[in-house]
C-alpha positions in Angstrom: 110.9 159.4 134.0 112.1 160.6 130.5 110.5 162.7 128.4 107.7 161.1 126.4 107.2 158.2 129.1 103.7 158.0 130.3 103.0 159.1 133.9 103.2 156.2 136.2 100.0 154.8 137.5 99.6 152.7 140.8 98.4 149.2 140.2 95.0 148.6 142.1 93.4 145.1 141.7 89.5 144.7 142.0 88.2 141.3 143.4 84.8 140.0 144.6 84.7 142.7 147.4 84.7 145.5 144.8 82.0 144.2 142.5 79.5 146.7 143.6 82.1 149.5 143.2 82.5 148.4 139.4 79.1 148.1 138.9 78.3 151.5 140.1 81.4 153.1 137.8 80.8 151.2 134.7 76.7 150.9 135.1 76.6 147.2 135.2 73.0 145.8 135.4 71.9 144.1 138.5 71.5 140.8 136.8 75.1 140.8 135.7 76.3 142.0 138.9 75.0 139.4 141.0 76.0 136.6 138.3 79.4 138.0 138.6 79.2 137.8 142.5 77.9 134.1 142.5 80.2 132.7 139.9 83.1 134.4 141.7 82.6 132.1 144.6 83.7 129.3 142.8 86.2 130.7 140.0 88.6 133.3 141.0 87.9 136.6 140.0 90.5 139.7 139.7 91.0 142.5 137.3 92.8 145.9 137.5 92.3 149.6 136.6 94.0 148.9 133.0 91.8 146.1 132.2 88.5 148.0 133.2 89.8 151.5 131.9 91.7 150.5 128.5 90.5 147.2 127.7 86.9 146.8 128.0 84.5 148.3 126.1 81.4 148.8 128.6 79.3 149.9 125.9 79.3 146.2 124.4 79.1 144.3 127.6 78.0 141.6 128.4 79.1 140.5 124.8 82.2 142.4 124.8 85.1 139.9 124.5 87.6 141.3 127.3 84.5 141.6 129.5 84.0 138.0 128.8 87.7 137.3 129.1 87.9 138.6 132.6 84.2 138.6 134.3 82.6 135.4 135.3 79.6 135.0 133.4 76.3 133.1 133.5 76.6 129.7 131.9 79.9 129.1 133.3 78.5 126.9 135.9 75.3 124.7 135.3 71.9 126.3 136.0 71.6 123.9 139.3 74.7 125.0 140.8 74.0 128.9 140.3 70.8 128.2 141.9 72.3 126.6 144.6 74.9 129.2 145.2 72.0 132.0 145.3 69.9 130.3 147.8 73.1 129.5 150.2 74.7 132.8 149.8 71.6 134.7 150.4 71.5 133.4 154.2 74.3 134.0 156.7 73.0 131.0 158.4 74.2 128.7 155.6 77.6 129.8 155.5 79.2 126.2 156.1 76.9 124.6 153.6 77.9 127.3 151.1 81.8 126.5 151.6 81.1 122.8 151.4 79.1 123.4 148.0 81.5 125.5 146.6 84.2 122.8 147.3 82.0 120.2 145.8 81.5 122.2 142.7 85.2 123.1 142.2 85.9 119.3 142.5 83.8 118.4 139.6 85.6 121.2 137.5 88.6 118.9 137.3 90.9 121.6 138.6 94.3 119.8 137.5 93.8 118.5 134.1 96.6 116.3 132.0 97.8 114.5 134.8 99.5 117.9 136.4 99.4 116.7 139.9 99.7 112.7 139.5 102.0 112.4 136.5 104.0 115.7 136.0 105.2 116.2 139.5 108.9 114.9 139.8 110.4 113.2 142.7 114.3 113.8 144.1 115.5 111.1 146.6 112.3 109.5 147.2 110.1 112.7 147.7 108.2 115.0 145.6 109.8 118.3 144.4 107.4 121.2 145.4 106.6 123.7 142.7 108.1 122.0 139.8 106.8 120.0 136.9 108.5 118.0 134.8 106.5 116.5 131.6 109.1 116.7 128.7 112.4 115.7 129.1 114.3 118.6 128.2 111.8 121.1 129.9 111.0 121.7 133.5 108.3 124.2 135.0 108.9 126.1 137.7 106.4 127.9 140.0 108.0 130.6 142.4 105.8 131.0 145.6 105.6 134.6 145.3 104.5 134.6 141.7 101.5 132.5 142.1 99.0 135.3 141.2 98.1 137.4 138.1 97.7 141.1 137.4 94.2 140.0 136.3 92.5 136.5 135.9 91.3 135.2 132.7 88.1 133.6 133.2 89.1 130.3 130.9 92.5 129.7 132.8 93.3 126.3 133.0 95.6 127.2 136.2 92.3 128.4 138.1 93.0 126.2 141.1 96.3 128.1 141.8 94.1 131.1 142.8 91.3 130.0 145.1 93.6 129.5 148.3 93.7 125.8 148.5 97.1 124.7 149.3 96.5 121.2 148.2 95.5 122.0 144.7 98.5 124.9 144.4 102.0 124.7 142.6 104.5 126.7 144.7 108.4 126.4 145.4 109.4 128.6 148.4 112.8 129.1 147.0 115.0 127.8 144.0 116.5 125.3 146.1 114.5 122.1 145.1 114.8 123.2 141.4 118.5 123.5 141.7 118.8 120.2 143.1 116.7 118.8 140.5 118.5 120.2 137.8 121.8 119.1 139.0 120.4 115.5 139.1 118.8 115.8 135.3 121.4 117.4 133.1 119.2 116.6 130.2 116.9 119.6 131.2 117.9 122.4 129.2 114.9 124.7 129.3 113.3 126.0 132.3 110.0 127.6 132.3 109.5 130.2 135.2 105.6 130.3 135.3 102.5 130.7 137.6 100.3 132.5 138.2 102.5 135.0 136.8 106.3 135.3 137.5 106.3 139.1 136.5 103.6 140.1 139.5 106.8 139.8 141.7 109.4 142.6 142.3 112.4 142.7 140.3 114.4 141.7 143.4 112.3 138.7 144.1 112.5 137.7 140.4 116.0 138.3 140.4 116.4 135.7 143.4 114.7 132.9 141.3 116.3 133.6 137.9 120.0 134.7 138.7 120.9 131.0 140.5 120.0 129.5 137.2 122.6 131.4 135.3 125.2 129.2 137.5 123.7 126.1 136.1 125.6 125.2 132.9 123.3 122.7 131.4 120.3 125.5 131.6 120.3 127.3 128.0 117.1 128.7 127.7 114.9 130.5 130.6 111.4 131.2 129.7 108.7 133.5 131.6 105.4 132.8 131.0 103.2 135.9 131.3 100.1 137.8 130.7 101.7 141.2 132.3 102.1 142.9 128.9 98.5 142.4 127.9 97.1 143.1 131.7 99.5 145.5 132.9 102.1 146.6 130.5 103.0 149.3 132.9 105.5 146.4 134.5 108.0 147.2 131.9 107.2 150.8 131.2 106.2 152.9 134.3 106.4 151.0 137.6 109.0 151.8 139.9 111.2 148.8 138.9 110.6 148.4 135.3 114.0 149.5 134.3 115.5 147.2 137.1 113.4 144.2 135.4 114.7 145.1 132.0 118.3 145.2 133.2 117.7 141.8 134.6 116.5 140.6 131.4 119.8 141.9 129.9 121.9 140.2 132.6 120.5 136.6 131.4 120.9 137.5 127.7 124.3 138.4 128.5 125.2 135.3 130.2 124.5 133.4 126.9 121.2 132.1 127.4 118.2 132.5 125.5 115.7 134.7 127.6 112.0 134.0 125.9 109.0 135.9 127.1 106.1 133.8 126.6 103.5 136.5 126.2 99.8 135.4 126.5 97.6 137.6 124.1 93.9 136.3 123.7 92.8 139.2 121.5 94.0 141.9 119.4 92.9 144.6 121.7 95.4 143.7 124.2 98.4 144.2 121.5 97.2 147.3 120.0 97.3 149.9 123.2 100.3 152.2 123.3 101.4 151.1 126.6 101.7 147.4 125.4 103.5 148.2 122.1 106.3 150.1 124.3 106.3 147.3 126.5 107.1 145.1 123.8 109.7 147.4 122.5 111.4 147.9 125.6 111.4 143.9 126.3 112.8 143.3 122.9 115.5 145.9 123.0 117.0 143.6 126.2 117.7 140.8 123.5 114.7 138.7 124.9 112.6 137.1 122.2 108.7 137.4 122.5 106.7 134.5 121.8 103.1 134.5 121.8 100.3 132.1 122.4 96.6 131.7 123.7 93.8 129.2 123.3 90.8 129.5 121.1 88.0 130.1 123.4 84.2 130.6 122.7 82.9 134.1 123.2 86.4 135.7 123.2 88.1 134.5 120.1 86.5 132.0 118.2 86.3 133.6 114.6 89.2 133.4 112.0 89.4 137.3 111.7 90.4 137.9 115.4 93.0 135.3 115.2 94.5 137.0 112.0 94.4 140.4 113.4 96.1 139.1 116.2 99.1 137.3 114.7 99.3 140.5 112.4 99.2 142.8 115.5 101.8 140.5 117.3 104.4 140.4 114.0 104.1 144.4 113.8 105.2 144.6 117.6 108.2 142.3 116.7 106.8 139.3 118.4 106.8 135.6 117.1 103.2 133.8 117.0 103.8 130.5 118.5 100.7 128.7 119.7 97.0 128.5 119.2 95.7 126.2 121.8 92.8 124.1 122.3 90.9 125.0 125.3 91.9 122.6 128.0 89.1 120.4 129.8 89.1 122.3 133.1 86.8 124.7 134.8 84.2 126.2 132.8 85.1 124.2 130.1 81.6 123.7 128.5 81.3 127.4 128.2 84.5 128.1 126.5 85.4 124.8 124.2 85.3 125.1 120.5 84.9 121.8 118.6 88.1 120.7 117.4 86.4 120.7 113.5 85.6 124.4 114.2 89.1 125.1 115.9 90.8 123.5 112.7 88.8 125.6 110.5 89.4 128.6 112.0 93.0 128.1 112.2 93.1 127.4 108.4 91.1 130.3 107.6 93.2 132.8 109.7 96.4 131.4 108.5 96.1 131.4 104.8 96.1 135.1 104.5 99.1 135.6 106.9 102.5 136.9 105.6 105.1 134.5 105.6 106.8 135.7 108.8 103.8 135.2 110.9 103.4 131.5 109.5 105.6 130.5 112.6 102.4 129.9 114.6 101.2 126.3 115.3 97.8 124.9 116.0 95.3 124.0 116.9 97.4 122.2 119.6 96.0 120.1 122.3 98.1 120.5 125.4 97.0 116.5 126.7 98.6 114.1 129.1 100.7 112.3 126.5 101.8 115.5 125.0 101.0 118.2 122.8 98.7 117.0 119.8 98.1 119.2 116.7 94.9 118.9 114.5 96.5 119.0 111.0 93.5 119.1 109.2 90.6 116.8 107.9 91.1 114.3 105.4 88.2 112.6 103.5 88.6 109.0 102.4 86.5 106.2 100.7 86.5 105.0 104.5 84.9 108.0 105.7 86.4 111.5 107.3 89.5 111.7 109.7 91.4 114.1 111.7 95.0 114.1 110.9 96.6 114.6 114.2 100.4 114.8 114.9 102.3 114.3 118.1 104.4 117.7 118.2 105.7 117.0 121.7 105.5 114.2 123.9 106.4 112.6 127.4 108.2 109.7 125.5 110.8 111.4 122.8 110.2 108.6 120.6 106.6 109.8 119.5 107.4 113.3 118.8 106.3 114.0 115.2 104.5 111.0 114.7 101.3 111.3 112.6 98.2 109.2 113.4 94.5 109.8 112.6 91.1 109.8 114.4 87.3 109.4 113.1 86.1 112.8 112.3 83.5 114.1 114.9 81.7 117.6 114.6 81.2 117.9 118.3 84.7 116.5 119.5 86.5 119.0 121.6 89.2 117.0 123.1 91.4 114.0 122.8 89.0 112.2 124.9 86.4 112.7 122.6 88.1 111.1 119.4 87.8 107.3 118.5 91.6 106.5 116.9 91.9 104.9 113.7 92.4 101.0 114.5 95.5 101.2 111.6 97.5 103.5 114.6 100.7 102.0 115.5 100.4 100.1 119.0 102.8 102.1 121.0 101.5 105.5 119.7 98.0 104.3 120.4 98.8 103.2 123.9 100.2 106.6 124.7 97.3 108.5 123.5 94.7 106.0 125.3 96.8 106.2 128.2 96.0 110.1 128.5 92.4 109.9 128.1 89.7 109.5 130.5 88.0 106.1 130.9 84.6 105.8 129.3 82.1 107.5 131.8 84.6 109.4 133.6 83.7 113.1 134.7 85.8 115.7 133.2 
C-alpha cells in the first residue's frame, strides 16, 4: 500500500439473513425491518459495509435516497401481495404456498422487459447462444456467468431477475466461447458490452479470461464494461488485493488499440462525492479508459432537477462523461419508481439548461424500449393540441435511427406503451414503434 492510500477494507455483503443485524446496528424501526424482510422474499436485496456506512444517511431513513435505492420499501408491491406474504411467511407450515406465491408475484412483475428473452437472444447454427443479447446491429451484450451479481442491488434494477436464483430467467455465459464464435460470424459487430449483474465483482484473473480473448478479434474496436462498482464498492480500484491488477488489465485493453469504456452507473450525487469514489475514477481514467455515466430517473431517489444537475456536475468534475438519463423500465416495482414522461422531460430540461457546456453530452430522457432507444426531445403546442416530440436515438432497424415522430401529450404516460402516436407518423416508423408496445389490456 502506497503512502496516503486508504487502508484496505474487506468486502462484506449483507442480505435478507442480516436484516435483524442491520436493524440493530442502525436503529431501524420494527415496521421498516419487517417491510424489508417481506419485500425481499420477492425482490433481491443485497448491500455491503460501504453502502451502509458511507452512503446512507440513517438520520433521514426511510426518506433518504440511498436507503430508498438499496432497501426494499413499502409500496413496491401491492398491499394485497404484502399482506399475503406476511400471512404465509408467519407459518412454517405454509412454506410451499409461500414459494408458489413468490413465483406468481414475480411473474406479474414483467421480469424481462423489451423483448430481452424473446427478441434479443441470438442464434448460431440454429441454437440460442447463452449469455448474449444482440439488439443493435453493431453491439452485442455479453453476460459472463461469474459476473452475474453486484456489490449491492438497486431496488429499481431492470435486471432484478438475474439475482433471484431462477436459471430460466438468468442470462449467463459459462465462458467466452459462444461469444467468440458469434463474433466470427458477425463482423458487423464492433462493440461488445460486458454486463450483468456487474462484471467487476469478478476477480481480475476471471475478468481477464473474458476480456483478453476479445483482443484477438480484429473487428471488435470497443469494449464496454457496465458497472455500478465505482458507486457501491470503489475499493475495487483502490484497495482491493487485485485492484492494481484490474487497472493493468484496463491498460492492456487500451494498448491493444481498442477503446475501453467504463459505463458507470451513478444514481445520486452522493455516490460520486466520496473520496474513495473520486480516487477510483481518477485511477480508472489514468489507464486510458473513458468513463461514461448513466442512470434512470426514479421517484423517491432522484426525481428533481437539482439532483441531476449536481450529479452531472460532479461527474464532469471527476473527469467522467455524463451520457444518459434513462426512463425507468416497465419491470419490477415499476409503479413505485416510475415518473411520467412529461415530468421527466421537464426535469431533464431544468437540469440541463444551467450545465456547463462540457456536461451537455448527456442525453435524455431516454426509453430503452423494444424497438430501440426513444428520446423525449420535449413538448410542442400546436393548434391541434400538444405533442411529445420523440426521436429514435437507436433502433433494431438502422434505417430508423435518428427518425423523429410525435405522440399525443399525456400528463400520466410513463412508457412507450402509454402513448398515442400522431396519425401522420410514417408507416414504417409507426409499425416499428407499435410492434414494441404491449397489446391493449396486456399486463406489464
